[in-house]
N, C-alpha and C positions, 0 to 999 in steps of 0.2 A: 631288772625290776624285781624287788623282793617278794617272795611268796609267803602266804599265811600258812603257818605250820601248826599241826595239832599233835601233841605228844601223848596226851591222855584223854580218854573220853570224859567230857564234862559231866556226864550223868553217873557213871559207875566207876570211873577212874582206871579202867582197863587201858593198857597201852598197845593192845593188839587189834589190828584192823584188817579188813579184807576188801577187795574191790567190789563195788555194788553195781555201778552203772556209769556210763559216759553220757554226758548231756551237752548240747550245744546252746550257747547264748544266742538265741534267736532274736533277742530284743535289741542288742547294740552291736556286739563285736563279731558274732558268728564264730567265735573261738569254741573249742571243745574243752570241757572241764570234767574232772573225775569226781564222782561221789563215792566215798568209802563208808563202810559199815563197821561199827564196833562189834567185835566177836563176843563181847560179854553181854551186852544188853540190846543190841540191834540199832542203837542210835546212829544216825547218819550225818555226814558233814561233807562239804565241798573241799576236796583235798588240795587242789592246786590253785586256789583263789589268790588274789593279790593281797598284800598287807594293807593296813589301814591308810597308809600314806599314799598308796597307788591305786586304790580301788575306785577313786572318784570318776575316772574316765568311763566306767561302766554304767554310770548313772546319767551320762550326758546325752539325753534324748528328750525331745519335746513331748514324746509319748509317755514319759515316766510320770504318771498321773499325780502321785502324792507330792511331787515337787513342782510340776509345771502347771497343773490345773487345766490341761488341755482337754478339749472335747472333740478333737478331730477323729474321724472314723466312727463306724457304727458301734464297735465294742466300747469305745470310750464314751460315746453318747449314752449308751445304756448304763454304764458305770455312774455317770453323773446323775441320771434320774433316780437310780437306786440309792445313791449316797445320801440324798436329801431325806429319804425315808429312814435310812439306817442311823443317821445322826440322832434322831429321837429314840430309836431302839437302844442305842448305846447309852444315852443319858438315862433312860429308865432302868437299864441294867445296873448302872452305877448307883442310882438311888435305891433300888431294891436290895442290892448287895450290901450297901453301907447302912441302910435304914435311915438315910439322911435325905432331906429335900434340898439342903444347901450345905456346903462344906468347903474343904480346901483340897484341890485336885491338882495333880501333876500329870501331864501327858508327855511321855517320852517319845521322841520321834514324831513331833506334832505336825510335820508337813506344812501345808499352807494355812493351818489354823482353824479349819471348819469345825472340828469337834470342840476345841477350846471355846470358840464363839458360841456354840450351842450351849455349853455348860455355863458360860458367863451370863448369857441372856436369861438363864433360869436360876440365877442367884448364887452360883458357885464362885469362889475365889479361885482363879486359875493361874497356873504357871506351866510353861512348856519348854522343851529342849528340841533342837533340830539342827542337823548338820548342814543342810543346804542353805547357803546365804540367800539365794533367790526366794526360797520358800519363806524364810524369816521376814524378808522385806515384804512379801505379799501379805503375810499375816498382820504386819504392822500397818500397811497402807489400807488393806481391805477391812480389818476388824479393830484396829487400834490396839492390838495385843503384841507386847514385846516378848518374843520367843527367844530364849537364850541358846547359846552354843552348847554342845553336849557336855563339855567339862563342868558346866554349872551343876550337874547332878551331884558331883562330889563336894560341892560347896554349900548345898542347902543344909540348914540346921537339922539335927537329929529330931525324929518324931514330929515332922512338920506337916504331914499330909494325911488326910482321911482316906484318900484313894490315889493310886498310881495306875495309869493305863498305858499299855503298849499295844497299839493296833497294828499288827503286822510289822513289828519293829525288832523283836528279840532275835529273829533269824538273821538280821543284818549286823548284829553287834560283834565286833572282833574281840573285845575284852569282856567276855561273857562273865567270868568269875567276878571280876572287879565291879562290873555293873550290877550284878545280882546282890552283892554285898551292900552296895550303895543304896539300892532300892529298899532293902530290908532296913537300913539305917534311917532313911528319911521317912518311912511310914510310921505312923503312930501305932502303938500296941492295939491289936484288934483291927487295924486298917486293912484295906482290901487292895490286893495287887491283881489287876485284870489284864490277862495276856491273851491276845489272839494270834495264832500262828497257822500256817498251812499244815495239812494232815496227810502224810504220805501213805496212810493206811486207808484212805478214802476210795470209793468206787472209781472216781475219775482219775486218781493217781494210778490205780492198778490198770485201768483201761488204756490210758494214754502212754504209760511207761515213760520212755525218754523224751516224749513230746509234751509231757505234763507241764503246763505253763508255770505252775507254782514251785517247780524245782528252781526256776529263775536264777540259774547259775550265771556269774559268780556272786551276784548280789546277795543271794541267800547262802549264808555260810553253814547254817545249822538246819537240820531237818528233823522235826519232832513228830512222834506219834503219841497217842494218849498214854501208852505204857511207860514212856520215858519221862514225860513232863511231870508226872506226880512225884516220883523220887527226886527229880531235879529240883523242884520247888522245896521239897523237904530238907534238902541239903542246906538251905539258906533260912530255915526257920519258918517256912510257910506250910499251911495245911490246905489241901485242895478241898474247897467247899462245894463247888458245882461246876458243871461244864454245859456249854450252850453251843448249838449249831449256828453257823452263818450261812443260811441256805442260798442266798443270792450269789455267794462266792462259787458255788457249784456251777452256776450258769456262766458267770464271767470267766472262770478258769477254763471251763470246757470250750467256750467260744474261742478264747485265745489259743488253746491247744489245737483246735481244728485249724486255725489260721497258721500255726507253726507247721502243721502237717501239709499245708497247702491243699486242703480238701476242697472239693467242689461242694457248693451249698454249705460252706463252713458255719454260717450263722445258724441255719436250721439244725445241722447235726449237733452243734454245740448246745442248742436248746434241748434237744432230745436227750443227750447224755447228761446234761446238767439236771434235767428232771429226774433221770434215773438215780443220779447221785443224791439229789434232794430226797427222793422217796426212801432211799436207804437210810438217810439220816433221821427220818421220822421214826424208824424202828430202833435206831442206835445213834445217838447224837455224836458219839465218838467216831462215826464213819463219814461225817460231813467233810467236804473239801477243805474247809477251815473251821477251827474249833476255838471257842473262847473258854479260857480256864480262869475261874475265880478263886484266888488264894487268899487266905486270911493270915496275917502276921500273928 
């Protein structure tokens, strides 16, 4: 089975890396994966993940929420209650960032289509891409939205969209350089690229170390901190306009991390450490478990 290889850091171009941490895939395979760190800028990546043709088996779980829409288990139940609230928050962020009450939006990695449905119901023209066939079928049957396979990104016309969103998607993309170029091409001048990714500099990441659920190896190939994402966006013609915390992620990730540690009272401990992470993010948004970055083309 072919491995995914990284020869140069996608942020600074340095080709020298050092071991950072070994993490277990607690979610599906229980295999161990290595995270390496760029000696130049500190950017981190999963070194021995599988290539794009063979990574699929690591997503084959009913509990993979963005693809299956499951609500089994307490953590997933909480996720679904919070998601309904966050859909509105995300929509309002798109509206405030673009200055538009309606426009043309592309959601990359649209999953089961809940965000696309939220935007469509509020007057936006929407398109989406998604790798999972089951998730695309769900979006069509549940919302009447035809979500395309990922290759469609490279076939959209230039300057097509007012906004492009990637909600916890960038960290999964194998062809990072090619996709970033495509995102820049399809956005209108002045359009907004909104990226949400886990933040390995957060309190919960530092607290849980190798048990931090948002390492999510090998599905997460890339691991960004605020210091890396700004120059990364600039490489492709984007200017970072603002950053925003995703406070509920602090609780969700902490609860999952406690589960992976097999802690007693995992839910309560997750709430405690999630709250500490959230409080840290009130003082510094760049310390939240997950961060939203709003870039302008």
